[in-house]
N, C-alpha and C positions, 0 to 999 in steps of 0.2 A: 195436324195439330188442332185440338179442339179450341173454339173461340175463347173460352175462359183462360186456357193455358197461354194462348197468344197474348191476351191482354196482360196477364201476369208477367210474361216475358218482357213485354214492352215497358211495363212499369219498372221492373228490375233494371232494364237497360237505361231508362231515363234516370233512375236513382244513381246508378253507377256513373253516368255521364255528369250528373250534378255534383257527385262526390269528387270526381276527378277535377272538375273546374273549380269548385269552391274550396277544396282542400289542397289538392296537389298543385294546381296551377297558381292559386293564390299564395300558397306557401312558398313556392319557388320565387314568385315575384317579390314577396316580402323578404325572403332571404337575400335576393339580389340587391334590394334597396338597402338592407341592413349592412351588407358587405360594402356597398358603395359609400355608405355613410362612415363606416369605420376606416375607410381609406383616406378620408379627408384630413387636412391639417388640424382642424378643430372639429371633431365629431360633435354634432348637436349644437353647433354655433348658430344662433338666430340673429341674422343681420338686422331684422326689424326691432330687436330689443336693445341695440346699441344706442346709447345716449351721449357718449363722450369718446373722443379719440385723441390720443397724443401721438405726434409724429416726431421722431428724431431723425432729421435728414443729414446728420453729421456736422451741421453748422449751427442749428438752432432747434428749439423745441416749439412745435406748432400744435396748438390745442383747438379743437372744434367741439362744440356742444350742440345738442339738438334741442330746439325750442318748438314744440308742436310738431309740425311736419317739415320744418326747415332747419338748416344748419347755419350756425354762426361761429365765426372765429372768436376765440377767447384770448389767446396769446399767440404771438407777441403784440397783437393789437385787437381791438374789438371792431368787427366789421362783418357784413354778410358774407357767407361762404358759398362756394360753388356746389349746390345740391347735386347736380348731375354727376360731377366728378366723384364726389364723396360716396354717393349711393352706388355708383359703378364699382368703386374700390371695395366697398363692403360686399357687394355681390360676388366679386372675384375672389375675395378672401373666404367667403362662405362656401364657395365651390372648390376652393384650392385642394388639390390632391397631393399626397406624398408620393413622390416617385421612388424613393428608397429611404430606408431607415438605417442609420449607422450607429452601432453600439460600441461603447468603450473607445471612442475616437479621441484624437488630440485636437483641442480647439484651435491651436495655432496652425495645424495642418490645413484647416478649412477657412482660415482667415477670420475666425471669431475672436471676440474679446478685444478688438482694437478700439481705440478711442474714437476714431472717425467712422465707425460702423453705424449703419442706419437701422431703424426698427420702428415698431408700432406697439401701442397699448390700446386695447378696445375695452370699454367699460359697459357691461350689460348686467345680467344676473350675477355675473362674477367677472373677474379681470382676466383678459387674455393678452399675452404679449408674445411677440416674435422679434428676434434680432437676426439680422442678415450678416453673413460672412462673404466669402469670395464667390465668384461664379465659376462654372466649368469653362474649359478652353473655348467652347463655341458660344459662350454667354447665353445659353438657352436655359440653364438651370442655376439655382443658387443654393448655398448651404445655409441652414438656419438652425437656431435653437428656439424652443418655445417653453412657456411656463410649465412648471411642475414635471419636467422631463430632463433626464440627464443624457438623453440620446441626441444625435444630430440627424437632420433630415435634408433631403434634396427636394426642392419644389421648383415650379416654373419661375423663371427669373422676372417675368412681367410683374410679379408681385413686389419684387425689390424695387422696380421702377417707381412705384407709388411712394415708397419710403424716401426716395431721392428728390421728390418734388419740392419746389421752393414755395415761399409764402405766396407769391403771385399766382401759382397754380391752384392754391386753395381758395383764393378770393373769388367772390362772385364777379362775373365779367359784365354785369349790367349796372346801370346807375342805381336801380332799385329792383327789389323783388316784388313784382306786381303782376296781376292778371287783368286783362281788359274788363271782365265782368265786375271786378271790384272797384273800378274807376267811374265816378259819376260826373266829373267835370274836368276840362282841360283848358288852361289859360296859356296862350302864347303871347309872350311879350319880348319880341326880338326887334332889331333895328328896322327891318322892312316888313315885319309880320306881326300884327297885333289883333288878336281876336279871342273870343271865349266860346267854348263848346260845352254843351250840357246834355246829359242823357235823360230821356223821359222814362216813364214807368214801363213802357213796352220795350225798352232797351235800344230805342232809336236815338241817334245823335242829331243835335240841332245846333246851329249857330245862333247865339243869343246876343253877341256883341261883335262888331259895331252895328249889325243889322240882323234880322231874324230870317233864317232859311234852313231848309233841310240839308243834312250833311250825309255824304256817303259813308256808311258804317265802316267799310274796310279802310277808308282813308283816315278816319279818326283812330281806328285800331292800329294803323301803321305808326302813328305818332307814339302811342303807348308802347308798341313793340320796340321802337327805337330806345325808349327809356329802359326797357327790360333787357333787350338783347343788344347791348351797346358795343360789343366786340372791343373791349378795352385793350389798348396796345401796351400801356405802361401806367404805373402810378408814380406821380411826383410827390414830393414832400409838401405839406401844408405851408411850411415856412417860405416857400417860393411862390405864394399866391400872387404877389405883385408882378412877378416875372411873367406870369401866364395870364395876366389881365383879370385876376379873380380876387383882388384885394377889396375893391368896391364894385362888384359886377352890376351891370345895368340890364343885362339880357337874361331872361329866365323862361322856364316852362314850369307851370305849377299843375300838379295832378291832385284832385280831390278824391280821397279814398275813405273807406270805412275806418281806417286808422288815422285819419287826419290828412293834412296837406303835405305833399312831397314836392320839394322844389329843387330844380336843377338850374344852376347858373352857368352861363357860357362865357368864356373869355376869348383868348387869342386864337385866330385861325392861322395855321401855319401852312402856306401854300406849297412849300418845298416838301415838307413831310406829309402833306395831305392829311393834316390832323387838326382837331379842334380840342381845346382844353376846357374841362368842365369841372364843376364842383357839385356833388350831391349833398344836400343839406343833411347833417347828422351822420355822414359817412366820412371816415378819415381819408386823407389823401386827395390829390388832384388827379383827375382822370384824363389820360390822353386817349382820345377817341378818333376813329376815322372821320374825316370831315363831313361825310354824307349824313351822319347822325344829325348834324346841324343844318346843312344846306338842303337836305331833302324834306325838311319840315315844310309843308305846303303853305302857300298864301291863302287868304280867306276865300278868294274866288276859285281857287283850285280844289278846295275841299268840298265844295257844294255838291249836293246830289243833283246832277243834271240829267238823270234818266227821264226820257220822254214819258215813259209809263212805269210807275212803280207797282209791280205786280208780285205777289208772293208766289213761291214755288207751286202751291196748291190753289192759286187764285183763278185758274182756268182749267176746265175739263173738256171743253170742245172748242173747235175753231173752224171758221169758214174763210177760205181764201179765194178771191176773185181777181183775175187779171187776163187781159186780152180775151180770148174765147175759152178760157179755162176756169174750172171750178173744182176746188179741192175741199173736202171736209175731213177733219181729223178728230179723234177722240182718245182720251186717256183712260186706259183700263184700270182694273183693280190693282194690277201690278205696277201702276204708275207709268207704264210705258205708253208712248203715243203710237197710234196706228191710223193709217189712211183708210177711212171707211167708204169714201166716195171720191171718184176722180173723173171729171168730164173734160174731154179735149186733150187727154194725155194718153200716150202709148203705154203698153204694159210695162215696158222697161222704165219709162219716166215715172209711172206710178210706183214702181218697185223702189226707186231711189229717192222718192219724196219723203222728207222727214218733217212733218208738221210741228213736232215738238221743238226741233232745231230752229224753225222759223220764229216760234214764240220766244225762244231763248234769245235769238238775235234782236228781236224787238225790245226785250227787257234790258239788253245791254246797251242799246243806242242812247247816246247822250246828245243833247242839243247844243248848238252854238249860241242861239239867241231865242228867246221866247216872245211871242206876240199875242195880242188879244184875239179872241175869236172873230172870224170874218176878215182878218188882215191877210195880205198877200193873195188876194182873190185871183190876181192875174196868173197865178201858178196852179190854179185849180179850175181850168176852163172846160174840161171835158164833162159831158153829162154822165158818161160811164167812166169812173175813176180808172187810172192806169193800173193801180193796185189798191185793193181794199181788203182789210183783214178784220174779221169780226170774231172777238174772243168771248166765249160764253162760260157761265158758271151757274149751276142750278141754284135758284134762289137769289141771284144777283143780277144787276143790270148788265146788258151787253157792253163790251168795250169795243168801240168802232174806231179803226185807224184808217185814214185815207191819205195816200201819197200824192203829191203834186205831179203834174204831167211834164214838167221840164225843169232843167237846172238853171240856177242863177250863179254862173261862174262855177265855183267849187262847192256850192251849196244846193241841197234839195230841201223841199219843204214837206212837212207832214202835219196833218190836221187831226186833232182828237177833241173830246168834249171839253178839255181844259184849255184849248187854244191852238195856236199855230206855232210850229217849231222849225227852225232851220237846223240842218245838220250836214256834216261833211259827206259829200257824195261817195267817198270811199267806203263809208259804212254800209252802203248798199250791197257790197260784195258779200256780206255775211248773210244776206237773205238769199239762200240758195234754193231757187225754184226752177223747175224745168222750163226752158224757153223764155225765162225772164232775165234779161241782162241789162236793159236800159229802157228809158222812157221814149 
């Protein structure tokens, strides 16, 4: 075959291949998607467009409305709703498929038309409603009718379970709907815990009352998480406030947010039920919560950032480690992974298992028991050659030098940095995993 005929044949083959892919395969895919859509209970139903839902659970009508990105209960009371449960319900209904369509059936035969039946109405670009009848003998499917249709349908019974949920199921299970980034201050005013935290412009938390100190971010975040993920056990009536110590409450947690202050009042601690009763300002009902929501709120000295070294994830790109007759140098590559680039006094196997990044991580996690001024506790730093010295480096920044003391003081070891001397629990040494280094 001549070259020009070969080229022509290849072009024709490529065009045929492109046609097959872009026309035949794409068409089949589109047809498949169209067929799947037509099999749904509500073809074209857009869950994201729904802004109101009414639920008839057979005993009462529950209404929820969407405000921005969040759901709120409208009836039988006004309160924050459970976003996760409602969004999950919408997703399941949007994906719900018809297992079988029944034409010209008798409603009574399928348990439809009863006063106690349950159902939904969804409000979006138009109204969608579905009413449930009986379930099949295995309770895996349910009979339904839907708007604008005289037929009956069989669908997965899990959808009927949503319609049977009670008011409690639709309520938000947290004291408030909040996210940690939206909180700028936290005031703790409890019997044995009184302090105020404030977030700075960099997103770091600090104790500002009764004294000033840095706070560990995750511990401040944990308090906020308790207010959001409160694991409500039950809601009591507001009229019983005195019974639960909330008529004139004196204990509170106040969160300052962009929407203003949100206050939680705490009342009776029930040791038998392991519950604490609380009131969220502006939210109806008294919350019965697990007692840890109250008891696990830390004291001021428990929330302090006691890290010996506060180093950001990318605050170090090289490290030198010296101990006994050994020297290890590590570097972090462009992939952010640490590699041992030099090792003296180590066997090949020891070098292989050495993780310099893990050593830095262990140093970052170490917390002190007590802090002392520079030069203190000199009796624990007697060797001319430190028992363990770690030098952390960052291009364009000063080296961070950490020297460990050469003996223990009971259950404590000592460490020396440019910021002073720190004591720490000797069990923390177990996290510094270096070959041949087990004690001083």
